[in-house]
Structures are given as C-alpha cells and as structure tokens.
SERO-4910 file (N, C-alpha, C, O; in steps of 0.05 Angstrom, whole numbers):
BEGIN
 pado doro    nc1    nc2    nc3   cac1   cac2   cac3    cc1    cc2    cc3    oc1    oc2    oc3
  Unk    A    137   -371   -328    143   -357   -303    157   -376   -284    149   -399   -280
  Unk    A    179   -366   -273    194   -382   -253    184   -374   -225    180   -351   -219
  Unk    A    180   -395   -209    172   -390   -181    197   -396   -164    207   -419   -164
  Unk    A    206   -376   -149    231   -378   -134    226   -371   -105    214   -350   -100
  Unk    A    235   -388    -87    232   -382    -59    258   -378    -45    260   -368    -22
  Unk    A    280   -384    -59    307   -383    -48    320   -357    -56    320   -349    -80
  Unk    A    332   -342    -37    344   -316    -43    368   -319    -61    372   -303    -79
  Unk    A    384   -340    -57    408   -344    -74    400   -349   -103    412   -339   -121
  Unk    A    378   -364   -107    369   -370   -134    359   -344   -147    363   -340   -171
  Unk    A    345   -328   -132    335   -302   -142    359   -285   -151    357   -272   -172
  Unk    A    379   -284   -136    402   -267   -142    417   -278   -167    428   -262   -183
  Unk    A    417   -305   -171    429   -316   -195    414   -306   -220    426   -298   -240
  Unk    A    387   -307   -219    371   -297   -241    376   -267   -245    378   -258   -268
  Unk    A    377   -252   -223    382   -223   -225    408   -217   -238    409   -199   -255
  Unk    A    429   -232   -233    455   -228   -245    454   -233   -275    467   -218   -291
  Unk    A    439   -253   -284    437   -259   -312    422   -236   -327    430   -229   -349
  Unk    A    402   -225   -314    388   -202   -326    406   -178   -327    406   -163   -347
  Unk    A    422   -174   -306    440   -151   -305    461   -153   -327    468   -133   -340
  Unk    A    470   -177   -332    490   -181   -353    479   -175   -381    494   -167   -399
  Unk    A    452   -177   -384    439   -171   -409    428   -142   -410    414   -135   -428
  Unk    A    435   -127   -389    426    -99   -387    396    -95   -388    385    -76   -399
  Unk    A    382   -114   -376    352   -113   -375    343    -95   -353    354    -94   -331
  Unk    A    321    -80   -358    308    -63   -338    289    -81   -322    272    -94   -333
  Unk    A    292    -80   -296    277    -98   -278    257    -81   -262    263    -62   -249
  Unk    A    232    -90   -263    210    -78   -247    202    -98   -226    203   -122   -229
  Unk    A    194    -87   -203    187   -103   -180    160    -94   -168    155    -71   -165
  Unk    A    143   -114   -162    117   -109   -149    115   -126   -124    110   -150   -126
  Unk    A    120   -114   -100    118   -129    -76     89   -131    -67     75   -111    -67
  Unk    A     80   -155    -59     52   -158    -50     51   -178    -26     71   -191    -20
  Unk    A     28   -179    -13     23   -199      7      4   -221     -4     -7   -236     12
  Unk    A      0   -221    -31    -16   -242    -43    -46   -236    -41    -54   -213    -36
  Unk    A    -62   -257    -46    -91   -254    -48    -97   -232    -68   -111   -212    -62
  Unk    A    -86   -235    -92    -85   -214   -111   -113   -206   -122   -130   -223   -127
  Unk    A   -117   -180   -125   -141   -170   -137   -133   -151   -160   -109   -149   -167
  Unk    A   -153   -138   -173   -147   -122   -197   -127    -99   -191   -112    -91   -208
  Unk    A   -128    -89   -166   -108    -68   -159    -80    -78   -162    -63    -64   -173
  Unk    A    -74   -102   -152    -47   -114   -155    -41   -118   -185    -19   -112   -194
  Unk    A    -60   -128   -200    -56   -134   -228    -50   -109   -244    -35   -109   -263
  Unk    A    -62    -86   -235    -57    -61   -249    -27    -53   -244    -15    -41   -262
  Unk    A    -17    -59   -221     12    -53   -216     29    -70   -235     49    -59   -246
  Unk    A     22    -95   -238     37   -112   -257     36   -101   -285     56   -101   -299
  Unk    A     12    -93   -294      9    -82   -321     27    -58   -325     40    -56   -346
  Unk    A     27    -40   -305     44    -16   -308     74    -24   -308     90    -13   -323
  Unk    A     81    -44   -292    109    -53   -292    117    -64   -319    139    -59   -328
  Unk    A     99    -80   -331    106    -92   -356    109    -71   -379    124    -75   -398
  Unk    A     95    -49   -376     97    -27   -396    124    -13   -394    134     -2   -414
  Unk    A    137    -14   -371    160      3   -366    186    -13   -364    208     -1   -363
  Unk    A    185    -39   -363    209    -55   -358    211    -79   -377    192    -86   -390
  Unk    A    235    -90   -378    240   -114   -394    231   -139   -380    220   -158   -392
  Unk    A    234   -140   -353    226   -163   -338    212   -154   -312    218   -132   -302
  Unk    A    194   -170   -302    178   -163   -279    181   -185   -258    177   -209   -263
  Unk    A    186   -177   -233    187   -195   -210    164   -186   -192    161   -163   -186
  Unk    A    148   -206   -183    127   -202   -163    134   -219   -139    141   -242   -142
  Unk    A    132   -207   -115    136   -223    -91    110   -226    -76     93   -208    -77
  Unk    A    107   -249    -64     84   -254    -46     96   -262    -19    109   -283    -16
  Unk    A     91   -245      1    102   -251     28     84   -236     48     83   -212     48
  Unk    A     70   -251     65     54   -239     86     73   -233    109     82   -250    123
  Unk    A     78   -207    112     99   -197    130     90   -195    159     75   -176    165
  Unk    A     99   -212    177     89   -211    204     98   -185    219     86   -178    238
  Unk    A    119   -173    209    130   -150    223    112   -125    221    115   -107    238
  Unk    A     94   -124    202     77   -101    200     49   -105    212     32    -87    210
  Unk    A     44   -128    224     19   -133    237     22   -128    267     41   -136    280
  Unk    A      2   -114    279      1   -110    307     -8   -135    322    -17   -154    309
  Unk    A     -6   -135    348    -13   -159    364    -42   -167    362    -48   -191    366
  Unk    A    -60   -149    356    -88   -155    355    -99   -154    326   -123   -153    322
  Unk    A    -81   -155    307    -89   -153    279    -91   -181    266    -87   -202    280
  Unk    A    -96   -182    240   -106   -206    227    -84   -223    213    -89   -233    191
  Unk    A    -60   -225    225    -39   -240    212    -47   -268    205    -44   -277    182
  Unk    A    -57   -283    224    -64   -311    219    -88   -314    200    -89   -333    185
  Unk    A   -106   -295    202   -131   -297    185   -127   -284    157   -144   -287    140
  Unk    A   -104   -270    153   -100   -257    128   -102   -277    105    -89   -298    105
  Unk    A   -119   -271     84   -124   -291     63    -99   -298     47    -84   -280     38
  Unk    A    -95   -324     44    -72   -334     29    -82   -351      6    -96   -371     11
  Unk    A    -76   -343    -18    -87   -357    -42    -65   -361    -63    -67   -353    -86
  Unk    A    -43   -373    -54    -19   -374    -70    -23   -388    -97    -13   -378   -117
  Unk    A    -37   -410    -97    -39   -425   -122    -55   -408   -143    -46   -407   -167
  Unk    A    -76   -396   -135    -91   -379   -154    -75   -355   -162    -75   -347   -185
  Unk    A    -60   -343   -143    -43   -320   -150    -22   -328   -170    -17   -313   -189
  Unk    A    -10   -351   -166     11   -361   -185     -1   -364   -213     12   -356   -233
  Unk    A    -24   -375   -215    -37   -379   -241    -42   -352   -255    -37   -350   -279
  Unk    A    -53   -333   -241    -59   -307   -252    -34   -293   -262    -33   -282   -284
  Unk    A    -13   -293   -245     11   -280   -252     25   -293   -276     37   -279   -293
  Unk    A     24   -319   -277     35   -333   -300     21   -325   -326     34   -321   -347
  Unk    A     -6   -324   -325    -21   -315   -348    -15   -287   -357    -17   -280   -381
  Unk    A     -7   -270   -338      0   -242   -344     28   -239   -356     35   -218   -365
  Unk    A     43   -261   -355     70   -259   -366     91   -249   -347    112   -239   -355
  Unk    A     86   -251   -321    107   -244   -301    130   -263   -304    127   -287   -309
  Unk    A    154   -253   -301    178   -269   -305    186   -286   -281    193   -309   -284
  Unk    A    184   -274   -257    191   -288   -233    171   -282   -211    165   -258   -206
  Unk    A    161   -302   -198    145   -299   -173    164   -308   -150    173   -331   -149
  Unk    A    169   -289   -132    187   -294   -110    170   -299    -85    154   -282    -77
  Unk    A    173   -323    -73    156   -331    -51    173   -340    -27    174   -363    -21
  Unk    A    187   -321    -14    205   -329      8    188   -337     33    165   -331     35
  Unk    A    202   -351     51    190   -359     76    199   -341     99    220   -327     96
  Unk    A    184   -340    120    191   -323    143    219   -329    153    234   -311    160
  Unk    A    226   -355    154    252   -363    165    275   -353    148    297   -349    157
  Unk    A    269   -348    122    290   -338    104    292   -308    106    314   -296    104
  Unk    A    269   -294    109    269   -265    111    280   -256    138    295   -237    139
  Unk    A    271   -269    159    279   -261    186    294   -284    199    284   -297    218
  Unk    A    317   -289    189    332   -313    197    340   -313    226    344   -334    238
  Unk    A    342   -290    239    350   -288    267    325   -283    285    328   -279    309
  Unk    A    302   -285    273    277   -281    288    269   -251    288    286   -234    285
  Unk    A    244   -246    293    234   -219    292    246   -202    314    250   -178    311
  Unk    A    251   -214    338    262   -199    360    290   -189    355    299   -169    367
  Unk    A    305   -203    338    333   -196    333    336   -181    306    359   -174    298
  Unk    A    314   -175    293    316   -163    266    325   -134    267    316   -118    284
  Unk    A    344   -127    250    351    -99    246    328    -85    232    316    -95    213
  Unk    A    320    -61    242    297    -47    232    305    -24    214    327    -13    216
  Unk    A    287    -17    195    289      7    180    264     24    188    242     14    187
  Unk    A    269     49    196    247     65    205    250     93    194    271    106    196
  Unk    A    229    103    181    229    130    169    217    149    190    193    146    196
  Unk    A    232    167    202    221    183    224    200    203    215    199    210    191
  Unk    A    184    212    233    165    233    227    140    222    213    120    217    226
  Unk    A    143    217    188    120    209    171    109    182    180     85    176    175
  Unk    A    125    165    192    116    139    201     99    139    226     86    120    233
  Unk    A    100    162    241     87    162    267     60    176    267     45    175    287
  Unk    A     53    189    245     28    204    244      6    188    230     11    167    218
  Unk    A    -18    198    232    -42    188    218    -44    157    222    -49    148    245
  Unk    A    -40    142    201    -42    112    204    -21    101    223    -26     82    237
  Unk    A      3    114    223     24    105    241     17    109    270     26     94    287
  Unk    A      1    130    276     -8    134    303    -28    113    312    -29    105    335
  Unk    A    -45    104    293    -65     84    299    -53     56    300    -63     38    315
  Unk    A    -31     52    285    -19     25    284     11     28    291     28     26    272
  Unk    A     19     31    316     47     35    323     64     12    313     58    -11    316
  Unk    A     86     20    300    105      0    290     99    -10    262    115    -24    250
  Unk    A     75     -4    252     67    -14    226     86     -6    204     95    -23    188
  Unk    A     92     20    202    108     29    180    138     21    184    153     20    164
  Unk    A    146     16    208    173      5    212    174    -23    200    194    -30    187
  Unk    A    153    -39    204    151    -65    191    151    -63    161    163    -79    147
  Unk    A    135    -44    150    134    -40    121    161    -32    110    170    -44     91
  Unk    A    173    -12    122    199     -2    112    220    -24    113    237    -26     95
  Unk    A    220    -39    135    240    -60    137    237    -81    116    257    -89    103
  Unk    A    213    -91    112    210   -113     92    214   -102     64    226   -116     47
  Unk    A    205    -78     58    210    -68     31    239    -63     25    249    -69      4
  Unk    A    253    -53     45    282    -50     42    296    -76     37    313    -78     20
  Unk    A    288    -97     52    301   -123     49    294   -134     21    312   -145      8
  Unk    A    270   -132     12    262   -142    -14    277   -126    -36    285   -138    -56
  Unk    A    279   -100    -33    295    -85    -52    323    -95    -54    335    -97    -76
  Unk    A    335   -102    -31    363   -112    -31    365   -139    -45    385   -146    -57
  Unk    A    344   -155    -42    344   -182    -54    339   -180    -85    353   -193   -100
  Unk    A    319   -165    -93    312   -164   -121    330   -144   -136    336   -149   -160
  Unk    A    338   -123   -123    354   -101   -136    341    -91   -162    353    -92   -183
  Unk    A    316    -82   -160    302    -73   -184    311    -45   -193    323    -30   -177
  Unk    A    304    -38   -217    308    -11   -227    284      7   -220    287     31   -218
  Unk    A    261     -6   -216    237      9   -209    218    -10   -193    220    -34   -196
  Unk    A    201      3   -177    182    -13   -161    155      2   -162    153     26   -166
  Unk    A    133    -14   -159    106     -4   -163     89    -10   -138     89    -32   -128
  Unk    A     75     12   -129     58     10   -106     31     24   -112     31     43   -128
  Unk    A     10     15    -99    -16     28   -103    -19     53    -87     -9     55    -65
  Unk    A    -34     73    -98    -38     98    -84    -60     95    -62    -63    113    -46
  Unk    A    -74     72    -61    -93     69    -40    -80     71    -12    -90     83      6
  Unk    A    -56     59    -10    -40     61     14    -22     86     11      2     83      8
  Unk    A    -34    109     12    -20    134      5      3    140     24     25    147     15
  Unk    A     -2    137     49     19    142     69     42    122     66     65    130     68
  Unk    A     35     97     61     56     77     57     74     84     33     98     82     34
  Unk    A     61     94     11     76    102    -12     96    124     -5    118    124    -15
  Unk    A     87    144     11    104    166     18    127    156     36    150    166     34
  Unk    A    121    137     54    142    126     71    164    112     54    188    116     59
  Unk    A    155     97     35    174     82     18    191    102      1    215     98     -3
  Unk    A    178    122    -10    193    142    -26    214    156     -9    236    161    -18
  Unk    A    206    163     16    225    176     34    248    157     40    271    166     41
  Unk    A    242    132     45    263    112     51    283    110     28    307    109     32
  Unk    A    272    108      4    289    105    -20    308    130    -23    331    127    -29
  Unk    A    297    153    -18    313    178    -19    334    178      3    357    184     -2
  Unk    A    325    173     27    343    175     50    366    155     49    389    162     57
  Unk    A    361    131     39    381    110     38    396    109     11    411     90      5
  Unk    A    391    130     -6    405    132    -32    402    107    -49    422     98    -61
  Unk    A    378     96    -49    374     72    -65    371     79    -94    360     99   -102
  Unk    A    382     62   -111    384     68   -140    360     55   -154    363     36   -170
  Unk    A    336     65   -148    312     56   -162    291     78   -161    293     96   -145
  Unk    A    271     75   -178    249     94   -180    224     81   -169    218     58   -176
  Unk    A    209     95   -152    184     85   -141    161     98   -156    159    123   -157
  Unk    A    143     81   -166    119     91   -181     94     85   -165     90     63   -156
  Unk    A     77    105   -163     51    102   -151     30     97   -173     32    110   -194
  Unk    A     12     79   -169     -9     72   -189    -36     78   -177    -41     72   -153
  Unk    A    -53     90   -192    -79    100   -183    -96     77   -171    -94     54   -179
  Unk    A   -111     83   -151   -127     64   -136   -148     50   -154   -163     63   -168
  Unk    A   -149     24   -153   -169      9   -167   -194      7   -150   -193      3   -126
  Unk    A   -217     10   -163   -242     11   -148   -263     -8   -161   -262    -13   -185
  Unk    A   -282    -16   -145   -306    -29   -155   -324     -8   -169   -319     16   -166
  Unk    A   -344    -17   -183   -362      1   -197   -375     21   -178   -381     43   -186
  Unk    A   -379     12   -153   -392     30   -134   -373     49   -119   -381     64   -102
  Unk    A   -347     48   -127   -327     66   -116   -310     54    -94   -290     66    -86
  Unk    A   -318     31    -83   -303     19    -61   -274     12    -70   -271     -2    -90
  Unk    A   -255     21    -56   -227     15    -62   -222    -15    -58   -229    -26    -38
  Unk    A   -210    -27    -78   -204    -56    -76   -184    -62    -54   -164    -47    -51
  Unk    A   -189    -83    -39   -171    -91    -18   -176   -120    -12   -198   -131    -14
  Unk    A   -154   -134     -5   -157   -162      3   -175   -165     27   -188   -186     31
  Unk    A   -177   -145     44   -193   -146     68   -223   -142     63   -239   -146     81
  Unk    A   -230   -134     39   -258   -130     33   -275   -156     36   -299   -155     41
  Unk    A   -261   -178     33   -276   -204     35   -284   -210     63   -300   -228     68
  Unk    A   -274   -195     83   -283   -198    110   -311   -186    114   -325   -193    134
  Unk    A   -320   -168     96   -346   -155     99   -369   -174     94   -368   -190     76
  Unk    A   -389   -172    111   -413   -188    106   -431   -174     85   -424   -152     76
  Unk    A   -453   -185     78   -470   -174     56   -479   -146     63   -479   -129     45
  Unk    A   -488   -142     87   -498   -115     95   -475    -95     94   -479    -72     85
  Unk    A   -452   -103    104   -429    -84    104   -419    -78     76   -410    -56     71
  Unk    A   -421    -97     58   -413    -93     30   -430    -71     17   -420    -55      1
  Unk    A   -455    -70     24   -473    -49     13   -465    -22     25   -467     -2     11
  Unk    A   -457    -21     50   -451      4     63   -423     14     57   -418     38     58
  Unk    A   -404     -4     52   -376      3     49   -370     26     30   -353     43     36
  Unk    A   -383     27      6   -377     49    -13   -383     77     -2   -375     97    -14
  Unk    A   -399     78     19   -405    104     31   -380    119     39   -380    144     39
  Unk    A   -359    105     47   -334    119     55   -324    136     32   -317    159     36
  Unk    A   -322    124      9   -312    139    -15   -331    161    -22   -322    183    -30
  Unk    A   -357    156    -20   -376    177    -27   -373    201     -9   -375    224    -19
  Unk    A   -368    197     17   -365    219     35   -338    234     29   -337    258     32
  Unk    A   -318    220     22   -293    233     14   -296    250    -11   -285    272    -13
  Unk    A   -312    240    -30   -318    256    -53   -333    282    -46   -328    303    -57
  Unk    A   -351    280    -27   -365    304    -18   -346    324     -4   -349    348     -8
  Unk    A   -326    314     10   -306    331     22   -290    345      0   -284    369      2
  Unk    A   -283    330    -21   -269    342    -43   -285    364    -56   -274    386    -62
  Unk    A   -310    360    -60   -328    380    -72   -329    405    -55   -329    427    -66
  Unk    A   -330    402    -29   -331    425    -12   -305    442    -14   -305    466    -14
  Unk    A   -282    428    -15   -257    441    -18   -254    455    -45   -246    478    -47
  Unk    A   -262    441    -66   -261    452    -93   -280    476    -96   -275    493   -113
  Unk    A   -301    477    -80   -320    500    -81   -308    524    -67   -320    546    -69
  Unk    A   -286    521    -54   -273    544    -41   -271    543    -11   -258    560      1
  Unk    A   -284    524      2   -283    522     31   -254    514     41   -242    496     29
  Unk    A   -245    528     61   -219    522     72   -221    516    103   -200    515    116
  Unk    A   -245    513    113   -248    506    141   -245    476    143   -265    461    148
  Unk    A   -221    466    140   -216    437    138   -225    422    163   -235    400    161
  Unk    A   -222    434    186   -230    420    211   -260    415    210   -270    394    218
  Unk    A   -275    436    202   -304    432    201   -313    412    180   -331    396    185
  Unk    A   -300    413    157   -306    394    135   -301    366    145   -317    347    139
  Unk    A   -279    362    160   -273    336    170   -293    326    191   -302    303    191
  Unk    A   -301    344    208   -321    338    229   -348    330    216   -361    311    226
  Unk    A   -356    344    196   -381    338    182   -380    309    170   -399    294    172
  Unk    A   -357    302    158   -354    275    147   -355    254    169   -368    233    165
  Unk    A   -341    259    191   -341    239    212   -368    235    224   -376    212    229
  Unk    A   -384    256    227   -411    254    237   -428    237    218   -443    220    227
  Unk    A   -426    242    193   -442    228    173   -435    198    172   -452    181    171
  Unk    A   -409    192    173   -401    164    173   -408    149    198   -417    126    197
  Unk    A   -406    163    221   -414    151    246   -444    144    246   -452    123    256
  Unk    A   -460    163    236   -489    158    234   -495    135    216   -516    121    220
  Unk    A   -478    130    196   -483    109    177   -475     81    188   -482     61    176
  Unk    A   -460     82    210   -452     56    222   -422     51    221   -413     29    229
  Unk    A   -406     70    213   -377     67    213   -365     74    240   -376     92    254
  Unk    A   -344     61    248   -328     69    271   -303     82    260   -286     69    247
  Unk    A   -300    108    265   -278    124    252   -252    119    266   -249    121    290
  Unk    A   -232    113    250   -204    112    260   -192    140    257   -184    152    276
  Unk    A   -192    150    232   -185    178    228   -196    187    201   -199    172    183
  Unk    A   -201    213    199   -206    228    174   -188    252    176   -191    268    194
  Unk    A   -170    256    157   -151    277    158   -148    291    131   -150    278    110
  Unk    A   -144    317    131   -137    332    107   -108    341    111   -103    357    129
  Unk    A    -90    332     95    -62    338     98    -49    347     72    -60    343     50
  Unk    A    -26    359     74    -10    365     50     -4    339     35      5    320     47
  Unk    A     -9    340      9     -3    316     -7     27    311    -10     35    288    -16
  Unk    A     43    331     -5     72    328     -8     86    319     18    104    303     17
  Unk    A     77    330     41     90    325     66     74    309     86     85    298    105
  Unk    A     48    307     82     29    296    101     27    311    127     15    302    146
  Unk    A     38    336    127     34    354    150      8    369    146     -5    368    125
  Unk    A      1    384    167    -22    401    165    -18    421    142      4    432    139
  Unk    A    -39    426    125    -35    443    102    -28    472    110    -40    483    128
  Unk    A     -9    484     95     -2    512     99    -18    530     80    -33    520     63
  Unk    A    -14    556     84    -29    575     67    -21    574     38    -37    581     20
  Unk    A      3    565     32     13    564      5      9    537     -8     19    532    -30
  Unk    A     -6    520      5     -9    492     -5    -24    493    -32    -43    508    -36
  Unk    A    -15    476    -51    -28    474    -77    -43    448    -80    -60    446    -98
  Unk    A    -37    428    -64    -51    402    -66    -53    389    -38    -33    389    -23
  Unk    A    -76    380    -31    -80    365     -6    -89    337    -12    -98    331    -34
  Unk    A    -88    320      8    -99    293      6   -117    289     30   -110    295     52
  Unk    A   -140    278     24   -159    270     45   -154    240     51   -156    223     33
  Unk    A   -147    234     75   -139    207     83   -160    197    103   -168    211    121
  Unk    A   -169    172     99   -190    161    117   -184    132    123   -174    117    107
  Unk    A   -191    125    148   -192     97    157   -216     94    175   -220    110    194
  Unk    A   -232     74    170   -256     70    186   -263     40    187   -256     25    168
  Unk    A   -275     31    208   -283      4    212   -312     -1    205   -329     16    213
  Unk    A   -318    -23    192   -345    -34    191   -343    -61    204   -331    -80    194
  Unk    A   -355    -63    228   -350    -87    243   -320    -89    251   -309    -70    262
  Unk    A   -307   -110    244   -279   -113    250   -261   -108    225   -237   -110    226
  Unk    A   -274   -100    203   -259    -96    178   -251    -66    176   -267    -48    177
  Unk    A   -225    -62    174   -214    -35    171   -211    -27    142   -197    -41    127
  Unk    A   -225     -6    134   -224      4    107   -207     29    106   -209     46    124
  Unk    A   -190     32     85   -175     57     82   -180     67     54   -186     52     35
  Unk    A   -178     94     51   -181    106     25   -169    134     26   -162    144     47
  Unk    A   -167    146      3   -157    174      1   -165    186    -25   -170    172    -45
  Unk    A   -166    213    -25   -171    228    -50   -152    252    -49   -150    266    -29
  Unk    A   -139    257    -71   -122    281    -74   -139    304    -86   -156    300   -103
  Unk    A   -134    328    -76   -150    351    -84   -131    375    -90   -114    382    -74
  Unk    A   -135    386   -114   -119    410   -122   -132    435   -110   -157    437   -111
  Unk    A   -116    453    -99   -127    478    -87   -124    501   -106   -132    524    -99
  Unk    A   -114    497   -130   -111    519   -149   -133    519   -170   -133    536   -187
***
C-alpha cells in the first residue's frame, strides 16, 4: 500500500491506472477506522481493480461547538489495518493542501433543500462542509465509484444528489450499517461514551425497531409513533435532537403513495451525539 499526502503524486498514480483501464473505487473517511469503515473497503475491493481510501478530518463540516480538536485520530493503526486489507493507496492530505486559501476563502458546494432539513437544521452548514470536501476529493481521486455507509443516511442522499446535479461520472454505493451485537451502530464517537452510557446506548436502535414494528403492523399515525418514541427515550435518559419519519427517496414528509420510509434519529447521551436510521417498506 502506498501512502500519499501530495495531490500531484495522487494524480500521477491515477493517470497510470487510467492508462491501464483499471476501475477505481474510493472510500473517503475521517479515520479512527472501525468495522463499518472496513466493510466499505471490502465492498470496494469486490467491485473494483484498485481501492483508494482517504483519511482527512474535515474542519469545514464541524460546527463552532463541536468536537473537531477532540475527534479521535489514529492514523498509524488505520494505516496498518488498511495495508493488511490490501488497499492500494491511502491518501492523507493536510488542511493546508485541501483549503489552500483558508476556510474563509473556500469555494463551497451546497446541495439545496435536502441539506437544510433534519440533521442539517440541527447542524447548520454541516452538509455544505460535507459536500464541499467530498466534491474536492472526487476531483482529486477521480474514482469510478465511491462507497459510503448508510448510517449517515441523509449524508448519503446529499452526496448522491450532488453527483447527479454536477454530472459527475461515478457511481455512489451505500453500504448497510455495521452494528455491535447489541444493535448499536458503529461510530468513532462511541468511544466518548462512559460505561453507563454504553449500556444505555443500544436503546436508541431498540426504540427505532419498535417504531418499525408499529408501522409494519399498519399504523400510519407517524406523528404519534414519533412522539411515543421520543417520550420513551427521554425517560431512559436521552436528550433528543430529532426523531423523524420521512420518505426514503426524498426525505420529505411521506405522501399517501409512499412505498418506503426511513426513520431517522439523533440523540445525545451526555455530550455524545448518536445517530441511526431504519428503512421501512409500506407495501
């Protein structure tokens, strides 16, 4: 595995692959890799000739009171794991290379509508930061396909919309959420949880499953189902950011003809923000 931090060197490698007509897969990450990230790499290796993984903690997607400085960085261990998996290139750019004119002067990419609702309403500017960095990385790597986890469901929809709107010549693949045995969705931020919170954290997924069961049983009073879940989570000790039932295709409020919805949730345990989602068929 080659470790490259220079954009020009990455493009040199990319040109050599292109000359050999190799299919290139890309997995962008912020590092501190867990099994969810590794599942993305596994899927990429199944579908492509070569795999590029990036590690870059993107300051543009963090709010002023969020955990940019505290975000876990484990580059050496990540490098070792990716090398053992047979990744071809690990791309580790620096902030000064990605945002050479500074964050204040950076040209932004923003997907309207979908970026402002749900998680976007809770974290203003977050999806602008995500879309901008992913667009820049796509321009640097120029992959044929890219892989993202479904745990960040709204992020996945934002990226798909950006790729369509900007006529990018690549395919975006979503990969099913990786979970612990107790159902907790894997996340780099899970390590912020203390022992008591670790025991409680899987309750979020359990309550989402109960919401799914209510919908699958025929209930369509989505507002009431959501309120019931919020009440239960609050009683258990969660601070609710949002619980929403939305169209899985548009993330808008479900219409009468909807065939699939997604239950989206974000809640705090202490200062740790957990997110999760479950898709539900209405047919």
